[in-house]
N, C-alpha and C positions, 0 to 999 in steps of 0.2 A: 525730673522724675526717674531718670535712669538709675539714680543712686537710692531709690526707695527700697526699703527691705520689705520682706514678707509681712512683718508685723504692721508696717506703716500702710502697705496697701490694704490689708485686711481691716485695719482700724479706720482708714478713710472710707473704704467701701461700706463698712457697716454703719458708720456715722451718717453717710449720704442716704443709705437705705432707711435708717431710723428717722431721719427728717423727712423723708418722702412719706413714709408710712405714718408718721406723727401728723403731718399735714392732712393726708387722706383721712387718718382716723378722726381728726378734728372736724373735717368737713362732713364725714359721716355721722359723727355725733350731733353736729349742728342740724343736719337734715333730718335725723331721727327725732331730735327735740322739736324741731319745726313741724314735723308731721304729728307728733303727739299733741302739740299745742293746737294745730288746726283741727285735729280729730276731736279733741276735748271741747273746742269752741263749737263745732257743729253738733256734737252729741249732747253736750251739757248747757249750752248757751243758746244757740241759734234756734234749734228745733224746739226746745222747751219755751222759749220766748214766742215762737210762732203759734204754738199750741195754746199758750196763755192768752195770746191776743184773740184767737178764735173763740176761746172760752169767755174772754172778757166781752167780746161781741154778743155772745148768747146771753150773758148776764144783763147787758143793756137792753137787749131785745125782751128778755123776760119783764124788765121794769116797765117798758112801754106798753107791752101786751097786758100787764096787770093793771096799770093805770088806765088804759083805754076800756077794759072790761069793767072796772069799778065805776068809771064815769058812765057807762051805758046802764048797768044794772043797779049800782048803789049798794051792792052786797059786799060785806067785808071779806068773804071768801076769795074774791077776785084781787085782793091785795096781797095774798100769800106769795104769788110769783114776784111781786114788786119788792117785797122785803127780802125774799132770797136772792133775787137779782141784785139788790143793793149790797148785801153781805158779800156775794160772789165777786161784785165789781171791786170792792176794797180788797178783797183777797188776791184776785188776779192782777189787779193794779200794782199791789206791793210786789208780787212776784216778777212782774215785768220791770219794774224800776230796779229790782235787785239784778235781774239778768242783763238788762240793756244800759247799764251804768256807763260803758265806754262807747256807746253808739249814740252820737249826738243827734243824729237825724231821727232816730227811733225815739229818743227822749223828747225831742221837739214835737213829733207826731203824737206821742202819748200825752204831752201837756195840752196840746190842741184838742185832743179827744176829750180829756178832763174838762177843758174849758167849755166845749160845746155841750157836753153832758150836763154840766152844772147850769148852763143857760137854759137847757130844756127842763131840768129840775125846777129852776126858779119860776119859770113861766107856766109849766104844765104839771110835772110830776108831783112835786110837794103840795101845791095848792089842791090838785084834785085828790090825792092820797089823804090829805088831812080834812077833807070835806066830810060832813056827817053821813053816816050810811042810812039806808032804809029807802031811798028813792034816787033816781038818776041824778047825777051832778051837772047842774046847768053850765057850770065853768068849763066842763069838759067839752060840751057842744059848742060853746062860745069859741074856745081856742082850739078847736079841732084842726083848722087848716094851719094856724101858726105852729101847733104842736107837730103836726106832720112835717112841716118845713124844717123845724128844728131837729127833729129825730132823723130826718133825711141827711141833714148836715152831720149828725152823729155818726150815721152809718158810713157816710162819705169818709169822715175822719178815721173810723176804724178800718175801712178798706185801705186807706192810704197808709196807716200804721202796718197792716199786715203785708202790704206791697214792699214797704221799707224793710220789714223783717225778712221777706222772702228774698229780696234782692241781696240782703246781707248774708243770708244763709247760702244763696246760690255763689256768691262771690267767695265765701269761706270754703264752700266745696270745690270750686274752681282751683283755689290756692292749694287745697288738699291734694287735688289730682295732680297739679303741676309739681308740687313738692314731692309726691310719690314717684313721679317720673324722674325727677332730679335725683331723689334717693336711690332708685335702681340704677341710674347712670353711674352715680357715685360708687356703688358697690360693684358694679361692673368693672369700673376703673381700678378700683382697690384690687380686686381679683386678677385683673390684668397686670397691674404693677407687681403684685406678688409673684405671678408666674414669670413676669419679666425678670424680677430680681433673682427669683430661684435659677432661672436659666443663666442670668449673668454671673451669679455665684459659681455654678458649675463651670461655665466657660472660663471665668476668671482663675479658678482653682485649676482647671485643666491646663490653661495657658501659663499661668504664673507660678504653679506649684507642682502639679502632677507630672506635666511634661518635662520640665526641667529635672525633677527627681528621677524620672524614668531614664532620662538621657545620662544623668550622673550615675545612676545605678548600672546602666548598661556599660558605661566606660570603666566603672570600678570593677565589675564582673570580669571584663576583659582583662584588666590588669591582674585581678586576683587569679585568673586562669593561667598566668604566666606570660601575657603579652605586655611586658614592661616597657616596650617602646611605643605603646599606644597612648597618644596624649589625652588628658581629661579636658574637654572643652567647657568653659563656664558659659551659663545662660540662665535667664530668669531674673529674679529679684537680686537686690545687691547682696543680701546675706547668703543666698544659694550660689551666687557667683564667687563669693568669698571662700564658701565651703569647697566649691569645686577648685579654686585656686590652691587652698590648702591640701586637697587631695593631690593635685598636680605637683605641688611642692614635695608632698611625701613620696610620690611616685619617683620624682627625680632623686630624692635621697636614697630611695630603695635602689634604683638603678646604679647610683654611685656605690652604695654599700654592696651590692651583688658584684659590681666590677671589682671592688676591693676584696670581696670574699673570694671570688675566682682566682685573683692573683695570690691571695693568702693560701688558698687550697693547692695551687700549683707548688708554692713554696713548701707547704706541708708535705706534698707528695714528694718533693725532692727531699726534704728532711727525712721523711719515712724511709725512703731509699737508703739514705745515708745511715739512718738508725739501724735498719736492718742489715746493712753491711757491717756496722759497728758491733751489732749484736753477734753477727757471725764470727767477727773477729774476736769478741770476747768469749764466745764459746770455745773458739780455737785456743785462746789464752787459758781458759779454765782447764782444758784438757792438758795443756802443757803443764799448768800449775799442779794438777793433780797427779801427774805421771813423771814428767821429765824433771820437774823441780823437787819433787819428794824423794825421788831416787837418790840424788846427790846428798840430801840431808840425811837420809837413812845411812849412806855409806859414810859420811862423816861422823855420825854418832857411833856406828858400828866399829870403824877402825880406831876411833878414840878409845872406846871401851876396850878393844883388843889391845891397843897399845898400853892401856893402863894395867891390864891383866898380865901381859907377857913381860914388861919391863918395870914391874912394880917395885922389884928390889933395886933397880938402878935409878929410879926417880925419887926425888925427895918430896915432901909433903906440898911445897908450893906447886910442883909440877902436877901432882895428883889434883890439886885444887884447880889449876888451870884447865886440866883435862875435864873435870867436872863442869866447869863453866861452859866449855865448848859443847858437851853433850846436852846440858840444859838448854842453852841456846838454839840448838838444832832441834831439840823436841819442841820448844816454844814456837819456833818458826813453822814446823810441821803442823802443830795445833792451830796456829794462826792461819795458815793456808786453808786448813779444812773448815775453819770458822768462816772465812771469807767465801769459800765455795758454797757453803750452806746458805749464807746471806744472799749471794747472787742468784741462787736457784729460786728463792721466793718469787712467786709470780711469773717465773719463766719456765720452770720444770715442775712436774707433778701438780698440774693446774686442773686436773679432772675433778669436778664437783660431784659429790654424792651425799647420800644421807649418812650422817656421822652420829653414832651413839655415844654421847659424852660420858654416860655411866661407865660403859666398857672402856672407852679411852682413859678415864680417870683411873680405872682399876689396873690397866697395863702400865700407866705411868708410875702409879704407886709401887707396883711390882719391880720396876726398873729401879726406882729409888729407894727400894726396901732396905738395902744394907746401909746407905747413908742415913736413912731415917732411923734405923735400929741403933747404929753407932751413936748418933746424937740424941737418941731418946725423943725423937720428934713424934707428936701425935698428929696424924693426918686424918681429916674428916672432910665431909662435903654434904651440901643439900642435894635433894634429888635433882638430877640433871636431865636436860631434854635432848632430843635429837635436833641437829642443826644440818644445814646443807653447807658443804665446804670441802676441802681437801683433807683427808684424814691424816697424811703424813705431816703437813704443816701445823694442824691442830695439835698433833701429838708433841711436835717440837715446841709449840706455845706452852702447853701444860708442863712439859718437862723443864723448860727454862724458868718458868714462874715458880713452880714447887721447889726446884733445886736451889733457886736463889733464896726462897724462904727459909730452906734448912740451912743453907750455907751462911747466911747473915743472921744467925740466930744469937740471942743474948745469953751470956754465961751466967746471969743471975736468976733465970727462971726456965722452967721446963718448956722446950719449944713446942708451940701449938700452931698448926697451920690448917686453915679451913677455906674451902672453896664454896662460896655462896652463889645462888642463882635466883633470878626473879624476872618475871615478864612485865613489861610496860606496855599497856594497851594504847597509850598515846602515840608512841613512836613505832610500836610494833617490833621492838627489839628485846632480845634477852640481855640482861644486865648482869655481869658476873663480877666477882671480886675475889681476889686471893688475899686473905687476911692472916697475918702472922704477929707474934709478940716479940719480934727480934729487935736488932739495934735501930731500926728505922731509917728514914731518909728525911734530911732537913727539907723544909719547903722551898728554900732558894735553889735546891738542886732538883726539883720535881721535873723539870723539862730537860736538864742537862743529861740525866741517866738514860735518856732514850737516844742519845746521839752516839754513833758508832765509835769505839775506842775510847769513850769517856769513862773514866774510873774514878771512884771516890776514895779508894784505899790502894795501898800498895800490894804488890804481887806477893810480897812476903806475908802480909797480913791475911789476904784472901786471894787465892789464885784465880786466874781468868784473864780473858782479853778484852773485857769491856764491850762485848758484842752481843750479849744475851738479851738485853732489854730492847736494844736496837732491832734485832731479829724478830722479838715479839711484836713491836709496833708495826713492822712491815707486814707481818703475817695478819694482824688484826685489820690493818687498813685494807690489805688485799682482799679480805672477806667482807669489806663494806662496814667495818665498825670503827670504834675509837677506843684508845686506851690512855690511861693517865693515873696519876697518884693522888689519893685523898689526903690533902695536907692537914685535915682536922683529926685524923686517926692517930690515937696514941694509947698505950705504947706499940711500937712495932710499925709495920707498913701495910697499908691497904692499897692494893693495885686493882683498879677497876677497868673492865673492858666490855665491849658489847659485840654481840653477834646476831645476825638475823636468824630467825628460826620460826617454828610452828607455834600454834596457840598453847597455853599451859595445860590444856586437858591431858596431853600426853604425859607431862611431868606427874600429874596426879595418879595416873595409871601406874607409872613407874614406882612412885612413892607406895602406893598400896601393894604392889607386888613385892617391894623390898620389905614392908612390914610383915608380910605373910612368911 
């Protein structure tokens, strides 16, 4: 029984309770049926039979009285009670036989009464009743003593029948009373058993379910409050003990995971310290790169150009070409250093978030790129733009790199068109932007490669640059909590999509309405 589950305990208890209740219910039903049968026997059989016996005796007495009066007076009027009594005798005798069919003693008494009444009828009743009227019947006087003895015998038989019926009724009433007492005891027992079962159910639930659950809940609350060293003790039925064992196993795993987490946190703290030291060293390197490294490059370029101007007559064309290579290399190195510094500053410097009006930001970027757009004939346009939260400097760099790339990689076969679209998605709560152009486009197989730093798809002779622009855009967008990518299905040209968190589109509608005015 120690391995019994809560379900088995409950099933066994309910089954036992049902068996007991069914047995008591069957006993209660039997005693109710018994009481109903006995009550029906007393009311519908014994009492009507006794009443019929008394009335039968009256009918017999009426016959004797009528015959005796007719015998003395000889007048027909005295025979009326005789005939009425005879009819009533047949009536009540039939009723009695219908009522006492199962009472052998009463049936025997009724047969004896009929026999004695028939004997009186043969000797006295019918001979006197059939004698001529008008004068006293001599036969009545002759058989007066014999008739009296016979009718006394009839009365005795009638009294014996009534006594038999009375005893039978008394016996039925005694059975009814004893059955009523038994019925009361059975219902008291049923009520007591129901109360005992109710108390047993509450006690069983308390001991087998509620108390183990309270104990388990107390242990779990202690563990949830942070006392991970507190063991969870199993108690109660097998399934609750198994649940407690599972919780204890989970607590053990949590303790192990917490120990591992503490060790990992210590390692992370050490790594964070190393990272802060490394960032400080990188900042020092950036300072050196922006000042100490660029100064020699400027000197190399300046003195090479000075050398070319001062000794131009003494140098041949090849020497002038070499000097040009040196100046171009120094300039590219300086540009590359500036781009690397800009890339390293994303997320480290200029990280103050504020509300940025993208309408105004687009206008400033378009002004900066106005000469390039005018020289190339590029048409710049945009959808109504919202306000977003972010770093205005970095978002400006994002717009400038994306728009300048769209202008730079234009197609010679068609008029360059660049458009910035914007739309709010209620499902993810982000603004979805896209810079769409009709330029030379990007092949789908290079859709991921273009966002890697220093990855170029064209030579510097065809398109100038260091291959850092889109990598810088990706870093800026991801720093602001968005994503960036290339739509491979767009053609002709390129469609670069990116997302930024921002406010609901109601602000954009206001901006669009103001723009139309």
